[in-house]
Structures are given as C-alpha cells and as structure tokens.
N, CA, C and O atoms as a printed pandas DataFrame, in Angstrom:
     atom_number atom_name residue_name chain_id  residue_number  x_coord  y_coord  z_coord
0              1         N          MET        A               1  -48.085   50.539  100.152
1              2        CA          MET        A               1  -46.746   50.877  100.708
2              3         C          MET        A               1  -45.926   49.604  101.238
3              4         O          MET        A               1  -46.540   48.756  101.885
4              5         N          MET        A               2  -44.531   49.442  100.979
5              6        CA          MET        A               2  -43.822   48.343  101.212
6              7         C          MET        A               2  -43.008   48.639  102.522
7              8         O          MET        A               2  -42.338   49.669  102.594
8              9         N          THR        A               3  -43.056   47.845  103.435
9             10        CA          THR        A               3  -42.426   47.919  104.697
10            11         C          THR        A               3  -41.186   47.028  104.589
11            12         O          THR        A               3  -41.178   46.116  103.762
12            13         N          ASP        A               4  -40.062   47.269  105.447
13            14        CA          ASP        A               4  -38.780   46.548  105.452
14            15         C          ASP        A               4  -39.072   45.188  106.338
15            16         O          ASP        A               4  -39.448   45.286  107.506
16            17         N          PRO        A               5  -38.869   43.898  105.691
17            18        CA          PRO        A               5  -39.053   42.787  106.424
18            19         C          PRO        A               5  -38.445   42.766  107.881
19            20         O          PRO        A               5  -37.316   43.235  108.030
20            21         N          SER        A               6  -39.021   42.329  108.797
21            22        CA          SER        A               6  -38.207   42.343  110.010
22            23         C          SER        A               6  -38.430   40.935  110.806
23            24         O          SER        A               6  -38.357   40.995  112.034
24            25         N          TYR        A               7  -38.655   39.869  110.294
25            26        CA          TYR        A               7  -38.832   38.599  110.815
26            27         C          TYR        A               7  -38.423   37.380  109.582
27            28         O          TYR        A               7  -38.910   37.354  108.452
28            29         N          ILE        A               8  -37.686   36.674  109.984
29            30        CA          ILE        A               8  -37.322   35.440  109.335
30            31         C          ILE        A               8  -37.680   34.203  110.209
31            32         O          ILE        A               8  -37.177   33.912  111.294
32            33         N          LEU        A               9  -38.756   33.454  109.450
33            34        CA          LEU        A               9  -39.192   32.349  109.967
34            35         C          LEU        A               9  -38.941   31.031  109.378
35            36         O          LEU        A               9  -39.337   30.794  108.237
36            37         N          LEU        A              10  -38.309   30.151  110.073
37            38        CA          LEU        A              10  -38.030   28.735  109.202
38            39         C          LEU        A              10  -38.727   27.791  109.893
39            40         O          LEU        A              10  -38.983   27.813  111.097
40            41         N          TYR        A              11  -39.100   26.756  108.896
41            42        CA          TYR        A              11  -39.889   25.702  109.240
42            43         C          TYR        A              11  -38.901   24.679  109.849
43            44         O          TYR        A              11  -37.843   24.464  109.257
44            45         N          VAL        A              12  -39.178   24.066  110.948
45            46        CA          VAL        A              12  -37.927   23.001  111.224
46            47         C          VAL        A              12  -38.626   21.880  111.970
47            48         O          VAL        A              12  -39.752   21.948  112.463
48            49         N          GLU        A              13  -37.775   20.805  111.985
49            50        CA          GLU        A              13  -38.409   19.645  112.663
50            51         C          GLU        A              13  -38.461   19.816  114.419
51            52         O          GLU        A              13  -39.440   19.495  115.092
52            53         N          ASP        A              14  -37.297   20.341  114.922
53            54        CA          ASP        A              14  -37.239   20.597  116.270
54            55         C          ASP        A              14  -36.676   21.992  116.551
55            56         O          ASP        A              14  -35.483   22.254  116.396
56            57         N          PRO        A              15  -37.619   22.903  116.985
57            58        CA          PRO        A              15  -37.136   24.082  117.506
58            59         C          PRO        A              15  -36.310   24.377  118.459
59            60         O          PRO        A              15  -35.752   25.473  118.517
60            61         N          LEU        A              16  -36.116   23.322  119.422
61            62        CA          LEU        A              16  -35.223   23.422  120.460
62            63         C          LEU        A              16  -33.980   23.115  119.893
63            64         O          LEU        A              16  -33.045   23.878  120.133
64            65         N          LYS        A              17  -33.788   22.044  119.119
65            66        CA          LYS        A              17  -32.478   21.945  118.625
66            67         C          LYS        A              17  -32.033   22.764  117.583
67            68         O          LYS        A              17  -30.842   22.853  117.284
68            69         N          SER        A              18  -32.995   23.409  116.975
69            70        CA          SER        A              18  -32.520   24.393  115.898
70            71         C          SER        A              18  -32.020   25.752  116.914
71            72         O          SER        A              18  -30.975   26.348  116.652
72            73         N          ALA        A              19  -32.798   26.107  117.958
73            74        CA          ALA        A              19  -32.379   27.053  118.613
74            75         C          ALA        A              19  -31.028   26.923  119.374
75            76         O          ALA        A              19  -30.426   27.988  119.510
76            77         N          ALA        A              20  -30.470   25.866  119.870
77            78        CA          ALA        A              20  -29.336   25.420  120.374
78            79         C          ALA        A              20  -28.350   25.537  119.266
79            80         O          ALA        A              20  -27.229   25.954  119.553
80            81         N          PHE        A              21  -28.643   25.203  117.973
81            82        CA          PHE        A              21  -27.567   25.329  116.953
82            83         C          PHE        A              21  -27.331   26.724  116.467
83            84         O          PHE        A              21  -26.157   27.077  116.352
84            85         N          TYR        A              22  -28.262   27.542  116.175
85            86        CA          TYR        A              22  -28.352   28.694  115.889
86            87         C          TYR        A              22  -27.624   29.798  116.816
87            88         O          TYR        A              22  -26.808   30.651  116.468
88            89         N          GLY        A              23  -28.203   29.512  118.205
89            90        CA          GLY        A              23  -27.624   30.310  119.391
90            91         C          GLY        A              23  -25.857   30.007  119.357
91            92         O          GLY        A              23  -25.056   30.935  119.463
92            93         N          ASP        A              24  -25.525   28.875  119.229
93            94        CA          ASP        A              24  -23.938   28.508  119.184
94            95         C          ASP        A              24  -23.368   29.291  117.872
95            96         O          ASP        A              24  -22.289   29.884  117.915
96            97         N          LEU        A              25  -24.194   29.244  116.685
97            98        CA          LEU        A              25  -23.721   29.895  115.440
98            99         C          LEU        A              25  -23.665   31.542  115.731
99           100         O          LEU        A              25  -22.676   32.196  115.401
100          101         N          ILE        A              26  -24.682   32.072  116.301
101          102        CA          ILE        A              26  -24.716   33.496  116.226
102          103         C          ILE        A              26  -24.393   34.168  117.605
103          104         O          ILE        A              26  -24.467   35.385  117.775
104          105         N          GLY        A              27  -24.021   33.249  118.601
105          106        CA          GLY        A              27  -23.326   33.577  119.664
106          107         C          GLY        A              27  -24.580   34.426  120.639
107          108         O          GLY        A              27  -24.279   35.376  121.362
108          109         N          LYS        A              28  -25.814   33.970  120.525
109          110        CA          LYS        A              28  -26.806   34.525  121.235
110          111         C          LYS        A              28  -27.697   33.553  121.996
111          112         O          LYS        A              28  -27.603   32.378  121.640
112          113         N          GLN        A              29  -28.649   33.873  123.103
113          114        CA          GLN        A              29  -29.481   32.904  123.425
114          115         C          GLN        A              29  -30.900   33.329  122.875
115          116         O          GLN        A              29  -31.063   34.492  122.506
116          117         N          PRO        A              30  -31.709   32.606  122.825
117          118        CA          PRO        A              30  -33.216   32.667  122.275
118          119         C          PRO        A              30  -33.775   33.579  123.436
119          120         O          PRO        A              30  -33.365   33.629  124.596
120          121         N          VAL        A              31  -34.850   34.319  122.832
121          122        CA          VAL        A              31  -35.831   35.107  123.817
122          123         C          VAL        A              31  -36.964   34.313  124.102
123          124         O          VAL        A              31  -37.770   34.582  124.992
124          125         N          GLU        A              32  -37.033   33.269  123.297
125          126        CA          GLU        A              32  -38.383   32.137  123.813
126          127         C          GLU        A              32  -37.755   31.057  123.071
127          128         O          GLU        A              32  -37.054   31.148  122.063
128          129         N          ALA        A              33  -38.170   29.836  123.830
129          130        CA          ALA        A              33  -37.593   28.706  123.453
130          131         C          ALA        A              33  -38.635   27.460  123.907
131          132         O          ALA        A              33  -38.507   27.028  125.053
132          133         N          GLN        A              34  -39.590   26.918  123.094
133          134        CA          GLN        A              34  -40.461   26.046  123.291
134          135         C          GLN        A              34  -40.364   24.723  122.457
135          136         O          GLN        A              34  -39.521   24.641  121.563
136          137         N          SER        A              35  -41.109   23.815  122.701
137          138        CA          SER        A              35  -40.898   22.698  121.739
138          139         C          SER        A              35  -41.566   22.876  120.249
139          140         O          SER        A              35  -41.446   22.031  119.362
140          141         N          THR        A              36  -42.281   24.098  120.116
141          142        CA          THR        A              36  -43.109   24.030  119.154
142          143         C          THR        A              36  -42.478   25.451  118.342
143          144         O          THR        A              36  -42.752   25.694  117.167
144          145         N          PHE        A              37  -41.617   26.302  119.168
145          146        CA          PHE        A              37  -41.266   27.530  118.457
146          147         C          PHE        A              37  -40.291   28.069  119.393
147          148         O          PHE        A              37  -40.264   27.764  120.586
148          149         N          ALA        A              38  -39.442   28.928  118.789
149          150        CA          ALA        A              38  -37.925   29.335  119.406
150          151         C          ALA        A              38  -37.985   30.728  118.608
151          152         O          ALA        A              38  -38.546   30.844  117.519
152          153         N          LEU        A              39  -37.367   31.719  119.256
153          154        CA          LEU        A              39  -37.218   33.013  118.816
154          155         C          LEU        A              39  -35.823   33.732  119.134
155          156         O          LEU        A              39  -35.502   33.712  120.322
156          157         N          PHE        A              40  -35.035   34.301  118.331
157          158        CA          PHE        A              40  -34.032   35.289  118.624
158          159         C          PHE        A              40  -34.279   36.438  118.356
159          160         O          PHE        A              40  -35.036   36.577  117.395
160          161         N          VAL        A              41  -33.884   37.458  118.903
161          162        CA          VAL        A              41  -34.056   39.046  118.313
162          163         C          VAL        A              41  -32.607   39.441  118.218
163          164         O          VAL        A              41  -31.806   39.544  119.147
164          165         N          LEU        A              42  -32.414   39.640  116.964
165          166        CA          LEU        A              42  -30.880   39.908  116.791
166          167         C          LEU        A              42  -30.357   41.459  116.858
167          168         O          LEU        A              42  -31.202   42.354  116.807
168          169         N          ASP        A              43  -29.188   41.728  116.953
169          170        CA          ASP        A              43  -28.955   43.151  117.052
170          171         C          ASP        A              43  -29.332   44.271  115.972
171          172         O          ASP        A              43  -29.384   45.456  116.302
172          173         N          SER        A              44  -29.520   43.958  115.023
173          174        CA          SER        A              44  -30.217   44.580  114.098
174          175         C          SER        A              44  -31.741   45.096  114.416
175          176         O          SER        A              44  -32.186   46.127  113.912
176          177         N          GLY        A              45  -32.471   44.285  115.285
177          178        CA          GLY        A              45  -33.979   44.153  115.575
178          179         C          GLY        A              45  -34.614   42.916  114.770
179          180         O          GLY        A              45  -35.641   42.364  115.164
180          181         N          VAL        A              46  -34.007   42.571  113.753
181          182        CA          VAL        A              46  -34.722   41.506  112.851
182          183         C          VAL        A              46  -34.771   40.271  114.043
183          184         O          VAL        A              46  -33.976   40.010  114.947
184          185         N          LYS        A              47  -36.092   39.614  113.628
185          186        CA          LYS        A              47  -36.296   38.443  114.623
186          187         C          LYS        A              47  -35.910   37.179  113.816
187          188         O          LYS        A              47  -36.082   37.202  112.598
188          189         N          LEU        A              48  -35.420   36.121  114.391
189          190        CA          LEU        A              48  -35.245   35.014  113.575
190          191         C          LEU        A              48  -36.080   33.770  114.457
191          192         O          LEU        A              48  -35.766   33.450  115.603
192          193         N          GLY        A              49  -37.033   33.240  113.793
193          194        CA          GLY        A              49  -37.901   32.185  114.457
194          195         C          GLY        A              49  -37.676   31.001  113.960
195          196         O          GLY        A              49  -37.084   30.805  112.898
196          197         N          PHE        A              50  -38.269   29.883  114.912
197          198        CA          PHE        A              50  -38.070   28.537  114.239
198          199         C          PHE        A              50  -39.442   27.913  114.589
199          200         O          PHE        A              50  -39.716   27.795  115.784
200          201         N          TRP        A              51  -40.253   27.538  113.734
201          202        CA          TRP        A              51  -41.690   27.068  114.018
202          203         C          TRP        A              51  -41.617   25.514  113.765
203          204         O          TRP        A              51  -40.954   25.131  112.802
204          205         N          LYS        A              52  -42.199   24.679  114.495
205          206        CA          LYS        A              52  -42.037   23.281  114.244
206          207         C          LYS        A              52  -43.150   22.946  112.984
207          208         O          LYS        A              52  -44.351   23.163  112.822
208          209         N          ARG        A              53  -42.026   22.270  112.158
209          210        CA          ARG        A              53  -42.895   22.353  110.803
210          211         C          ARG        A              53  -44.265   21.647  110.789
211          212         O          ARG        A              53  -45.187   22.066  110.091
212          213         N          SER        A              54  -44.374   20.524  111.610
213          214        CA          SER        A              54  -45.687   19.787  111.766
214          215         C          SER        A              54  -46.960   20.761  112.204
215          216         O          SER        A              54  -48.133   20.529  111.913
216          217         N          ASP        A              55  -46.488   21.877  112.950
217          218        CA          ASP        A              55  -47.378   22.906  113.670
218          219         C          ASP        A              55  -47.918   24.090  112.452
219          220         O          ASP        A              55  -48.985   24.704  112.471
220          221         N          VAL        A              56  -47.005   24.165  111.593
221          222        CA          VAL        A              56  -47.552   25.419  110.749
222          223         C          VAL        A              56  -48.816   25.359  110.295
223          224         O          VAL        A              56  -49.297   24.327  109.827
224          225         N          ALA        A              57  -49.531   26.617  110.416
225          226        CA          ALA        A              57  -50.805   26.950  110.070
226          227         C          ALA        A              57  -50.973   28.066  109.128
227          228         O          ALA        A              57  -50.560   29.154  109.529
228          229         N          PRO        A              58  -51.566   28.009  107.799
229          230        CA          PRO        A              58  -51.926   26.584  107.296
230          231         C          PRO        A              58  -50.879   25.715  106.961
231          232         O          PRO        A              58  -49.797   26.275  106.783
232          233         N          ALA        A              59  -50.911   24.356  106.812
233          234        CA          ALA        A              59  -50.029   23.429  106.589
234          235         C          ALA        A              59  -49.194   23.697  105.177
235          236         O          ALA        A              59  -49.780   24.024  104.144
236          237         N          THR        A              60  -48.030   23.551  105.243
237          238        CA          THR        A              60  -47.005   23.677  104.221
238          239         C          THR        A              60  -46.659   22.444  103.451
239          240         O          THR        A              60  -46.459   21.453  104.154
240          241         N          GLY        A              61  -46.532   22.272  102.009
241          242        CA          GLY        A              61  -45.964   21.116  101.580
242          243         C          GLY        A              61  -44.529   21.368  100.931
243          244         O          GLY        A              61  -43.822   20.575  100.309
244          245         N          GLY        A              62  -44.300   22.763  101.273
245          246        CA          GLY        A              62  -42.706   23.445  100.800
246          247         C          GLY        A              62  -41.742   22.560  101.287
247          248         O          GLY        A              62  -41.964   21.775  102.209
248          249         N          THR        A              63  -40.699   22.660  100.707
249          250        CA          THR        A              63  -39.405   21.981  100.973
250          251         C          THR        A              63  -38.238   23.087  101.448
251          252         O          THR        A              63  -38.483   24.243  101.106
252          253         N          THR        A              64  -37.238   22.911  102.052
253          254        CA          THR        A              64  -36.078   23.726  102.484
254          255         C          THR        A              64  -34.920   23.752  101.376
255          256         O          THR        A              64  -34.763   22.841  100.563
256          257         N          GLY        A              65  -34.268   24.703  101.431
257          258        CA          GLY        A              65  -33.073   24.870  100.513
258          259         C          GLY        A              65  -33.359   25.673   99.276
259          260         O          GLY        A              65  -32.518   25.588   98.381
260          261         N          GLY        A              66  -34.514   26.515   99.059
261          262        CA          GLY        A              66  -34.814   27.261   98.274
262          263         C          GLY        A              66  -34.438   28.736   98.354
263          264         O          GLY        A              66  -34.644   29.566   97.468
264          265         N          SER        A              67  -33.930   28.925   99.388
265          266        CA          SER        A              67  -33.728   30.416   99.950
266          267         C          SER        A              67  -32.367   30.128  100.876
267          268         O          SER        A              67  -31.937   29.024  101.210
268          269         N          GLU        A              68  -31.863   31.332  101.167
269          270        CA          GLU        A              68  -30.713   31.430  101.991
270          271         C          GLU        A              68  -30.922   32.461  102.953
271          272         O          GLU        A              68  -31.688   33.386  102.681
272          273         N          ILE        A              69  -30.217   32.399  104.254
273          274        CA          ILE        A              69  -30.015   33.422  105.328
274          275         C          ILE        A              69  -28.525   33.660  105.006
275          276         O          ILE        A              69  -27.751   32.737  104.751
276          277         N          CYS        A              70  -28.176   34.966  105.036
277          278        CA          CYS        A              70  -26.939   35.442  104.505
278          279         C          CYS        A              70  -26.265   36.273  105.510
279          280         O          CYS        A              70  -26.712   37.295  106.030
280          281         N          PHE        A              71  -25.160   35.721  105.715
281          282        CA          PHE        A              71  -24.150   36.811  106.839
282          283         C          PHE        A              71  -22.955   37.399  106.234
283          284         O          PHE        A              71  -22.054   36.791  105.656
284          285         N          THR        A              72  -23.047   38.536  106.418
285          286        CA          THR        A              72  -21.839   39.501  105.907
286          287         C          THR        A              72  -20.904   39.609  106.906
287          288         O          THR        A              72  -21.129   39.978  108.059
288          289         N          VAL        A              73  -19.732   39.241  106.388
289          290        CA          VAL        A              73  -18.431   39.508  107.240
290          291         C          VAL        A              73  -17.420   40.662  106.483
291          292         O          VAL        A              73  -17.585   41.113  105.350
292          293         N          GLU        A              74  -16.332   41.005  107.434
293          294        CA          GLU        A              74  -15.794   42.203  106.920
294          295         C          GLU        A              74  -14.832   41.800  105.714
295          296         O          GLU        A              74  -14.722   42.620  104.802
296          297         N          ASN        A              75  -14.219   40.755  105.649
297          298        CA          ASN        A              75  -13.150   40.444  104.398
298          299         C          ASN        A              75  -13.227   38.989  104.120
299          300         O          ASN        A              75  -13.989   38.158  104.615
300          301         N          ASP        A              76  -12.291   38.839  103.232
301          302        CA          ASP        A              76  -12.443   37.380  102.582
302          303         C          ASP        A              76  -11.635   36.483  103.776
303          304         O          ASP        A              76  -12.125   35.377  104.004
304          305         N          GLN        A              77  -10.535   36.843  104.488
305          306        CA          GLN        A              77  -10.189   36.107  105.678
306          307         C          GLN        A              77  -11.108   35.648  106.613
307          308         O          GLN        A              77  -11.068   34.481  107.003
308          309         N          ALA        A              78  -12.001   36.512  107.046
309          310        CA          ALA        A              78  -13.193   36.275  107.716
310          311         C          ALA        A              78  -14.271   34.988  107.065
311          312         O          ALA        A              78  -14.913   34.166  107.720
312          313         N          VAL        A              79  -14.211   35.131  105.730
313          314        CA          VAL        A              79  -14.861   34.195  105.116
314          315         C          VAL        A              79  -14.312   32.759  105.309
315          316         O          VAL        A              79  -15.030   31.794  105.570
316          317         N          GLN        A              80  -13.155   32.720  105.177
317          318        CA          GLN        A              80  -12.357   31.336  105.504
318          319         C          GLN        A              80  -12.253   30.887  106.845
319          320         O          GLN        A              80  -12.187   29.698  107.155
320          321         N          GLN        A              81  -12.236   32.006  107.781
321          322        CA          GLN        A              81  -12.443   31.533  109.122
322          323         C          GLN        A              81  -13.676   30.825  109.448
323          324         O          GLN        A              81  -13.731   29.671  109.872
324          325         N          THR        A              82  -14.662   31.605  109.219
325          326        CA          THR        A              82  -15.990   31.171  109.477
326          327         C          THR        A              82  -16.314   29.734  108.815
327          328         O          THR        A              82  -17.017   28.864  109.327
328          329         N          ARG        A              83  -15.721   29.675  107.697
329          330        CA          ARG        A              83  -15.942   28.239  106.859
330          331         C          ARG        A              83  -15.280   27.153  107.871
331          332         O          ARG        A              83  -15.812   26.081  108.159
332          333         N          ALA        A              84  -14.189   27.555  108.296
333          334        CA          ALA        A              84  -13.206   26.545  109.229
334          335         C          ALA        A              84  -13.857   26.372  110.478
335          336         O          ALA        A              84  -13.789   25.265  111.012
336          337         N          ASP        A              85  -14.538   27.387  111.080
337          338        CA          ASP        A              85  -15.260   27.323  112.249
338          339         C          ASP        A              85  -16.719   26.430  112.274
339          340         O          ASP        A              85  -17.123   25.739  113.209
340          341         N          TRP        A              86  -17.311   26.635  111.100
341          342        CA          TRP        A              86  -18.575   26.155  110.855
342          343         C          TRP        A              86  -18.444   24.682  110.506
343          344         O          TRP        A              86  -19.186   23.874  111.063
344          345         N          SER        A              87  -17.470   24.258  109.542
345          346        CA          SER        A              87  -17.023   22.716  109.511
346          347         C          SER        A              87  -16.680   22.068  110.586
347          348         O          SER        A              87  -16.967   20.875  110.690
348          349         N          LYS        A              88  -15.975   22.771  111.620
349          350        CA          LYS        A              88  -15.736   22.006  112.791
350          351         C          LYS        A              88  -17.083   21.861  113.649
351          352         O          LYS        A              88  -17.145   20.937  114.460
352          353         N          LYS        A              89  -17.986   22.597  113.524
353          354        CA          LYS        A              89  -19.207   22.470  114.276
354          355         C          LYS        A              89  -20.242   21.418  113.658
355          356         O          LYS        A              89  -21.382   21.226  114.081
356          357         N          GLY        A              90  -19.617   20.757  112.555
357          358        CA          GLY        A              90  -20.428   20.054  111.687
358          359         C          GLY        A              90  -21.385   20.546  110.603
359          360         O          GLY        A              90  -22.118   19.695  110.099
360          361         N          LEU        A              91  -21.460   21.609  110.248
361          362        CA          LEU        A              91  -22.367   22.049  109.018
362          363         C          LEU        A              91  -21.757   21.506  107.712
363          364         O          LEU        A              91  -20.576   21.546  107.368
364          365         N          ARG        A              92  -22.753   21.021  107.096
365          366        CA          ARG        A              92  -22.324   20.509  105.583
366          367         C          ARG        A              92  -22.022   21.719  104.878
367          368         O          ARG        A              92  -22.793   22.677  104.929
368          369         N          ILE        A              93  -20.796   21.748  104.126
369          370        CA          ILE        A              93  -20.435   22.638  103.317
370          371         C          ILE        A              93  -20.830   22.541  101.847
371          372         O          ILE        A              93  -20.186   21.844  101.062
372          373         N          LEU        A              94  -21.827   23.203  101.511
373          374        CA          LEU        A              94  -22.262   23.030   99.998
374          375         C          LEU        A              94  -21.643   23.864   98.855
375          376         O          LEU        A              94  -21.956   23.737   97.671
376          377         N          GLN        A              95  -20.822   24.645   99.292
377          378        CA          GLN        A              95  -19.944   25.543   98.194
378          379         C          GLN        A              95  -18.775   25.947   99.110
379          380         O          GLN        A              95  -18.959   26.567  100.157
380          381         N          GLU        A              96  -17.618   25.583   98.685
381          382        CA          GLU        A              96  -16.241   25.866   99.349
382          383         C          GLU        A              96  -16.120   27.491   98.941
383          384         O          GLU        A              96  -16.692   27.964   97.960
384          385         N          PRO        A              97  -15.290   28.251   99.849
385          386        CA          PRO        A              97  -15.195   29.650   99.370
386          387         C          PRO        A              97  -14.654   29.916   98.059
387          388         O          PRO        A              97  -13.731   29.255   97.582
388          389         N          THR        A              98  -15.308   31.030   97.379
389          390        CA          THR        A              98  -14.927   31.212   96.129
390          391         C          THR        A              98  -15.488   32.772   95.774
391          392         O          THR        A              98  -16.364   33.377   96.392
392          393         N          ALA        A              99  -14.778   33.212   94.678
393          394        CA          ALA        A              99  -15.384   34.643   94.303
394          395         C          ALA        A              99  -16.395   34.570   93.308
395          396         O          ALA        A              99  -16.278   33.891   92.288
396          397         N          LEU        A             100  -17.553   35.377   93.639
397          398        CA          LEU        A             100  -18.532   35.565   92.826
398          399         C          LEU        A             100  -18.996   36.906   92.510
399          400         O          LEU        A             100  -18.632   37.681   93.395
400          401         N          ASP        A             101  -19.638   37.460   91.619
401          402        CA          ASP        A             101  -19.907   38.686   91.245
402          403         C          ASP        A             101  -20.068   39.855   92.595
403          404         O          ASP        A             101  -19.626   41.003   92.627
404          405         N          PHE        A             102  -20.845   39.129   93.646
405          406        CA          PHE        A             102  -21.255   40.101   94.906
406          407         C          PHE        A             102  -20.222   40.072   95.998
407          408         O          PHE        A             102  -20.203   40.839   96.961
408          409         N          GLY        A             103  -19.257   38.986   95.717
409          410        CA          GLY        A             103  -18.067   38.952   96.791
410          411         C          GLY        A             103  -17.574   37.625   96.945
411          412         O          GLY        A             103  -17.863   36.723   96.159
412          413         N          PHE        A             104  -16.720   37.461   98.096
413          414        CA          PHE        A             104  -16.164   36.332   98.338
414          415         C          PHE        A             104  -17.145   35.532   99.235
415          416         O          PHE        A             104  -17.680   36.107  100.183
416          417         N          THR        A             105  -17.402   34.226   98.973
417          418        CA          THR        A             105  -18.517   33.464   99.772
418          419         C          THR        A             105  -17.992   32.226   99.886
419          420         O          THR        A             105  -16.921   31.824   99.431
420          421         N          PHE        A             106  -18.977   31.517  100.654
421          422        CA          PHE        A             106  -19.229   30.170  100.864
422          423         C          PHE        A             106  -20.636   29.654  101.323
423          424         O          PHE        A             106  -21.301   30.475  101.955
424          425         N          THR        A             107  -21.187   28.433  101.105
425          426        CA          THR        A             107  -22.510   28.151  101.398
426          427         C          THR        A             107  -22.467   26.926  102.339
427          428         O          THR        A             107  -21.776   25.962  102.010
428          429         N          ALA        A             108  -23.163   26.913  103.483
429          430        CA          ALA        A             108  -23.293   25.607  104.127
430          431         C          ALA        A             108  -24.778   25.533  104.243
431          432         O          ALA        A             108  -25.543   26.335  103.708
432          433         N          GLN        A             109  -25.248   24.197  105.208
433          434        CA          GLN        A             109  -26.596   23.923  105.262
434          435         C          GLN        A             109  -26.485   23.529  106.685
435          436         O          GLN        A             109  -25.513   23.058  107.276
436          437         N          ASP        A             110  -27.982   23.891  107.233
437          438        CA          ASP        A             110  -28.184   23.375  108.718
438          439         C          ASP        A             110  -28.935   21.944  108.493
439          440         O          ASP        A             110  -29.073   21.354  107.422
440          441         N          ALA        A             111  -29.375   21.551  109.755
441          442        CA          ALA        A             111  -29.853   20.053  109.682
442          443         C          ALA        A             111  -30.955   19.978  109.090
443          444         O          ALA        A             111  -31.359   18.908  108.637
444          445         N          ASP        A             112  -31.670   21.173  108.988
445          446        CA          ASP        A             112  -33.200   20.969  108.123
446          447         C          ASP        A             112  -33.051   21.331  106.965
447          448         O          ASP        A             112  -34.117   21.468  106.365
448          449         N          GLY        A             113  -31.811   21.628  106.180
449          450        CA          GLY        A             113  -31.495   21.877  104.791
450          451         C          GLY        A             113  -31.644   23.213  104.479
451          452         O          GLY        A             113  -31.618   23.537  103.291
452          453         N          HIS        A             114  -31.817   24.165  105.468
453          454        CA          HIS        A             114  -31.903   25.875  105.048
454          455         C          HIS        A             114  -30.390   26.072  104.661
455          456         O          HIS        A             114  -29.521   25.426  105.247
456          457         N          ARG        A             115  -30.123   26.862  103.788
457          458        CA          ARG        A             115  -29.003   27.385  103.111
458          459         C          ARG        A             115  -28.519   28.582  103.995
459          460         O          ARG        A             115  -29.351   29.405  104.378
460          461         N          LEU        A             116  -27.065   28.715  104.365
461          462        CA          LEU        A             116  -26.494   29.549  105.174
462          463         C          LEU        A             116  -25.548   30.028  104.266
463          464         O          LEU        A             116  -24.862   29.167  103.715
464          465         N          ARG        A             117  -25.331   31.289  103.955
465          466        CA          ARG        A             117  -24.105   31.931  103.089
466          467         C          ARG        A             117  -23.404   33.043  103.831
467          468         O          ARG        A             117  -24.048   33.926  104.396
468          469         N          VAL        A             118  -22.188   33.004  103.832
469          470        CA          VAL        A             118  -21.324   33.976  104.465
470          471         C          VAL        A             118  -20.665   34.431  103.262
471          472         O          VAL        A             118  -20.226   33.733  102.348
472          473         N          PHE        A             119  -20.647   35.948  103.398
473          474        CA          PHE        A             119  -19.824   36.545  102.304
474          475         C          PHE        A             119  -19.389   37.906  102.679
475          476         O          PHE        A             119  -19.952   38.656  103.477
476          477         N          ALA        A             120  -18.058   38.179  101.837
477          478        CA          ALA        A             120  -17.635   39.506  102.163
478          479         C          ALA        A             120  -17.946   40.237  100.864
479          480         O          ALA        A             120  -17.610   39.729   99.794
480          481         N          PRO        A             121  -18.642   41.536  100.922
481          482        CA          PRO        A             121  -19.135   41.930   99.729
482          483         C          PRO        A             121  -17.989   42.412   98.989
483          484         O          PRO        A             121  -16.955   42.753   99.564
484          485         N          SER        A             122  -18.159   42.459   97.545
485          486        CA          SER        A             122  -17.314   43.168   96.655
486          487         C          SER        A             122  -17.525   44.386   96.788
487          488         O          SER        A             122  -18.527   44.799   97.374
488          489         N          GLU        A             123  -16.465   45.307   96.180
489          490        CA          GLU        A             123  -16.801   46.901   96.176
490          491         C          GLU        A             123  -17.971   47.157   95.681
491          492         O          GLU        A             123  -18.754   47.903   96.269
492          493         N          ILE        A             124  -18.285   46.517   94.411
493          494        CA          ILE        A             124  -19.736   46.632   93.903
494          495         C          ILE        A             124  -20.909   46.636   94.675
495          496         O          ILE        A             124  -21.734   47.543   94.786
496          497         N          ALA        A             125  -20.895   45.440   95.237
497          498        CA          ALA        A             125  -21.836   45.269   96.415
498          499         C          ALA        A             125  -21.878   46.348   97.585
499          500         O          ALA        A             125  -22.908   46.763   98.115
500          501         N          ARG        A             126  -20.683   46.697   97.869
501          502        CA          ARG        A             126  -20.635   47.644   98.886
502          503         C          ARG        A             126  -21.249   49.031   98.754
503          504         O          ARG        A             126  -21.808   49.656   99.655
504          505         N          ALA        A             127  -21.051   49.438   97.429
505          506        CA          ALA        A             127  -21.524   50.559   96.920
506          507         C          ALA        A             127  -23.106   50.613   96.869
507          508         O          ALA        A             127  -23.677   51.696   96.998
508          509         N          ALA        A             128  -23.792   49.464   96.683
509          510        CA          ALA        A             128  -25.080   49.371   96.442
510          511         C          ALA        A             128  -26.079   49.745   97.714
511          512         O          ALA        A             128  -27.301   49.684   97.577
C-alpha cells in the first residue's frame, strides 16, 4: 500500500541558515532549529526539514538540483510578483517566468543548490 509523502528532507550545509532563509520565504518559524537539523510544519501538515549534509546517515554522495520544491500560486500575476520578491531576497533565478504545459512558472535556487519552482497551474493541470 502506498501512502502519501508527508515529509520533505533537504541536505544542507547549515540548517540554521536554511531555516532562516526558508522561514522568511514561507512566512513561518521552524518548530525545531538546531545546528544539525531544522524543521517546519506547513499548513498542509507536510513537514519540511533541513539536515546537515555532513551528518546524514547513511552518508550520501548525492548532489542537489536534481529535484524541485514547488509552490503553487493563484495566477500569472502572483508568479511575477513572487519572482520579483525572491529576486530582491537574493535568490538566483534559473528560469525567468514562462508558460509551460502545466502552467506559468519560474525557477529559482537556494544557497544549497535546491531548485524552487513557483507556478500558476494551467487549466489542464487544475483539472488533474
């Protein structure tokens, strides 16, 4: 039986720095913040955690940037506004706002190289 994923865990260099960055990005405070691990509980109930890369067990040789955290917004204007806000916060913009099959989107990158996608779903994606 498959269950719904409820936890996103990112490997980072500095969990406290990541918690401060994401706290500002999502407008929340972490429920746990230590030098080796930090955790947010989102309104949906999903947990977003940051584990110090050097402490991950078993050790990983993986790199970042091969996956994305996606943020759904209500419309194309919200995509543009979020892009402007994140650019002011210093996020590296990897993809400028553009229309793709699933909706209007842009992609940014956090300090650890994790991709962050913001999108307003297309009508087809909304129906799925």
